[in-house]
N, C-alpha and C positions, 0 to 999 in steps of 0.2 A: 460535505466535510472538506476541510482545506487540505491542499497538497503542500508539500514542502517547497518553499519559495526561496531558499538560500541560493545565492549566486553560485553557479557551478564553477568548479575548478578542473583543470586538466588532470588526468590520472597521474599519480605521483610516480608510478613505476610501470614499466612495460615489459611484457614477456618478449624475449629475443625474437626478432623477425616479425613482430606484429604491430609496430609503431603506427604505420599508416592505417591499419584496420582499427586500432584503438582511437585514433583521431576521428575516423568516420563515425564510430559508435558514440563518442563523446559529443560530437556536433549533433547527431540525431537525438541524443538524450536531452540536450539543452533545448532543442526545438520542441520536443515532445512535452517537456516539463514546464514550458513557458505558456501561460494561457493565451497571450496575444501573439499574432504573427510578427516577424521582425525582419529587418534588412540585414545584409551581410555585415554592415558596420556594427549594428546592435548585437548581432550574433558573436562578433569578435570580442566585444566587451564582456558578454555573458560567459563565453566559453573560456576566456583567458588566452586564446591563441592569437597570434599576429594576423592582421587582416589579409595579407597575401596567402597565408596558410588556409584561412577560412575560405577565401575565394576559390582556391584550387579544390578544396574538399567539397564545397557546395557544388561546384561545376560537375564533379564526378558523381555526386549523389543525385543531382538533377538529371544527369544523363541516364542513370539507372532507374529513374522514376521513384527513388526513395525520398526525395524532396521535390516539392513543386514551387516554382517561383512565379508570382503574379506578374504578368507582362507590363502592367502599368506602374505599379508601385515598387516592384522588386521585393515585396514581402514574401517570406518563406513559410511554408507549411509542410506537414508530412505528406509524402507523395502517395499516389494510388497503389503502387506496388507494395509499399510497406504496410499500408492499410489492409491490402488483400492478405498478406502473409500473417499479419496480426490476427485478422479475423479467422483464418484457418487454424492458427495455433489455439486461439481461445475456444473455438468450436470443438477442438479435439482434446482439450485439457482433461486429463483423467481425473484430477482432483475435483474439478468443477462438475464433471459428469457424475462422479460418485456422490456428490453432495447436493445436487440441484433439487431433487425431490424433497429432501428434508428442509432445504432452504425455503422452498415454496410453502410447505406446511407451516414453517416458522413465521413467514411473512403473513400468511392468512390468519394464523392464531393471534398474533400480536397486533396486526393491522399497521405495522411499521416497516420502515426500510431495513433490509437485511444485506449485509456485506459478508463476503468470504474473502479472506486475505491470507497471503503467504509471505514469509520473510524474503526480503530483497536487499541484502547488505544491511545498511543502517536504517532501513525503512520496512514497512509492510506495504505490499502492493495489492490492490483489489483485483481479484480475478473473476468475481461475480458480484452483481448487484441486482436486487429485486426491490422495486420501488413500492412504497406504501400506496394504497389506493386513495389516500388523502389528496386533496387538490394542492396542498403545500408539499413540494418535492425537495429532496436533498440535493445539494450542490456537489455531487461527486460523480465519478464515472469509472468504469472498468479501465484498469491500467494506471490509475492514480497511485502515486507513492505518498504515503502518509507517515508522519513521525511516530516512532515506537514509543517515545516517552510521554506523548500527550493523548494517545488514542486507546480505546478499550481493547482493540485487537492487538495492539503492540504490547500493552501491559499484560494482557492475558498470555501472550506468547512468552514474553520474557520471564514472567513469574514462575513458569513451570519448567524452565531449564534447570539443569544441575548447575552447581556453582562454577565449574569450569566453563560450561557453555554460556552461562549468564555473564561472566566476566569478559569472555571473548566478544559477546554481543555488545556489552556496555562500552568496550574499548572502541567499537566502530561508530558510536553515536557522536555526531558533531558537537563540539564544545565551543562556547557555552550553549546550553539548550536554547532552541528557538522558543520565544515566549509568544504563543499564538493568541492567548487571552491573559487577563490578570490572574486566572486560575491555574495556568500551566505550571507544572512542577518546575522548580528552580534549578536543581542540580542532582548529581548522582546520589548523594546522601538522602535527599528527599525521595527520589525515585525508588531507592532500595527500601525505604520504609513503606512506601505504597505497595511495592511488590510483595513484601512480607504479608501484608493484609490480604492481597489477592491470592497468594499461595494458600493461606489458611481457609479462605472461604470458597475458593475454586472458580471465581469469576472476577472480572474487573469492571470498573466504572470509569467513564469519562464524563465528568460533570462540568460541562462548558470549558474544558481544558484545551480542546482543539478548535472549537468554533463557538462563538457566543450564541446562546439559546438552544444548543444541541446537547442532549444527554444520550450517552451510549452505554450499552452493557455488552461485555465481550467475554468469550470463553474459548478455550483451546480445543483443537482436535489433535489426538495423540497418535504417534506411530507405534510400530511393534516394540521398540525399545523403551516405551514409556515417555519419550520426549515429545514435545509439541512439534507439529509439522505445519499447522495452519491455525487460523482463528476465525470465529464468526462474531459479528456484532449485530445488535438490534439498536437502531437509532431512532430517537423520538424527540420531538420539539418540547421544550420546557413547558410551554403553555398548555399542551394537551397530554402531558404525562399522566398516566393513571395513578390513582392514590396508593395502590399496593404494587410497586414495581417488581417485588420478588415473585409474586404470583403471575403478574401480567407479562413480564419479560424474561426474568432470570430463569424461572423453572422451565418454560418451553425452550429457552436457549440451551440450557444444559442437556435437556433431553435430545435436542437435535445434534449436539456435539457428541453425545454418547452413541447415537445411532450411526453417525458418520464414522466415528472411530472404529466401531465394530465392522462396518462395511469395508473399510480399507485395510483391515488387519491382515487379510490374505494377499495383499499386493505389496511386495517389497519396495517397488518403485515409489508408491504413494506413501509408504510408511517411513521413507527416509527423512531424516530431520533437516536436510539441507535442500529444501524445496526449490529455491532459486539460487 
């Protein structure tokens, strides 16, 4: 599934005393979100920072092994220290650990790729992915940010928020909406109409709205206060989708979400509605 490819912009506001740290984080995020490695000049264009600022920031990040620079081309990639930290964080993720057994069952029952995602500002971010046993694999990875307005996990999460929470989430979405395919929802009004249907039926669908040829079904995981804290999706290719998707995908998806919701009910940390 596609990740958000909008050109990054520097943070609009800084907490007092954290300007340098915010620059480091913004540069790291740009490198992480860009599929191809890039030079400092290219990073400067994507980040919106002047080239001298990017040179200094990159030098500090390379020294700390948070970025790595190819000696021949000067291309930048995420460094080994950052990858080690991310691996440890992912391995210890309480939400992932609480959900992983149900995710495995869901993958095995449906025979399709399963994602677990949590909100991350204006996006959903994948914190677990279990591949379909099929030889055709999904083009997504753990750590990918995906658009809320065009994905089943995003719409499942948004639809179950109360009105105040929904409006706050919608205010964060980049405008105008990125049109990933001709089927992508066009604006807030159209999205709200979709979310109303999702709220009534209890699950969301992405019918080639995020990536051509991919159909996804998503449903939320709820916290103690009845608000969504995460979402799960089952993703299938259009050509191999089973004739009764309600029975093949939606029913086991909802069962998995119910089981995980019950499991995390006793954990205030996991039941908090601001996962990231």
